[in-house]
C-alpha positions, 0 to 999 in steps of 0.5 A, a space after each residue: 141712336 146716333 149723333 148727326 153729323 150735320 148741325 141742321 138734324 135734330 139730336 136724338 133725345 135718350 129717355 134712359 141710361 146711355 153709354 156714349 161711344 165717341 172719336 177723337 179728332 184732335 190736331 197735334 195739340 189735343 185741340 177739337 178733340 170731342 167733335 162740335 156735335 158731341 159737345 153740343 149734345 151734351 150741353 143739355 142737362 136732360 141729355 147728360 143726366 143719363 150718361 152712365 159711361 163713355 167709350 173713346 176711340 181714335 188712332 194710336 199713332 197720335 200718341 197722347 192724344 189718342 182716345 182724348 174725347 172719352 177722357 175728356 168727357 168722361 171727367 167733364 161729365 163725371 161718368 166712367 172712361 169704360 173703354 177705348 179702342 182704336 179706329 174701328 176696333 177688332 172683333 175683341 174689342 166689339 166682344 169685350 164692349 157687348 159683354 161690358 154693355 151687358 154687365 152694365 145694363 144688369 147692374 143698373 137694373 139691379 140698383 133702379 128701384 
């Protein structure tokens, strides 16, 4: 599922556990790191209760604000920051994320009654 860029479009309603992949668009001070659409999405407690982890993206050129959105969301929502990658990621990042999500999915299934 994707969170739409336009605030006029309806937000997705996950009906089970999900991992959020979030870009970082911060200024030099870290302001605006989490996109407003993502904040709006996570402000719904029903959506937020299904969040099991976050993956942050960003640009390493921005130093301390690299993947800051992931760290902020993880802390505020009390979920783990599972991974970070730069820009669109590399083929290695894709492999690691897929493997990690498969493992997480198996773990979630084994803990469900």
